N, C-alpha and C positions, 0 to 999 in steps of 0.2 A: 459333673451334668450340668452344673452352673457355671466353672473356671470353663468349659471347654465352649457356653454360649462368650462368656466376659470375652472368652480372648477373640472368637470369629467377630464379635462386635469394635472390639480393639482393630483389629486389621480392617475388621471395613473401615473403618472409621479414619483413617493412617493412609489406605488405600486412595481417599475421595481426597483426602487433602494434599493429597498430590498433585491427585488430580486439576483440583481447582487453583490453587498455588501454583503450577505450571505453567509459562510466559510463551511456548511454545503460540498457540493460538492469537497470542498479541500480540506477536512477531510479524505473523503474516499477518495482521490487518495494517498494523504498521508502515511495510513493507508495497500492498497495492495500498495504501494513501499516498504514500512514495511514486507511487510508481503514476500514480494517477493528477499528484500535483507539477512534475515530470512533464507528463503528455501536456497539462495545460498550460505550462510553461513555451512548450517545442508550437505550441499551436496560435500562441497570440506573437512568438518572436514571427514566424511564419506566414501571417497573416497581416503584419506593420510590413515586411521588409520587402514580401508583395506587391503590396502597392506601391511602396517607390522604389523596384524595382522596374512595374511595367511601364513606370512615368520616364525613366531614365532614358527606356527601350521605347518607347514613343518619341522623346526625346531624336533621338537620334534617329528613329527609321522622318524624322522631321527634315532632320540637318542633309541627310542622303538626297 
């Protein structure tokens, strides 16, 4: 009886150790942060280039 309980406890602890040491969840979070960073960079670049392109079109329009 005591040996069976000990074995079950070891198996339970081993399963929890594997669950908490797995890095699958951390990888998902890292990919999410990477996607958010790339999106922020794209927004910043489009906002910066958008004003420059708009100014260029206005200059060409005035010249025509």
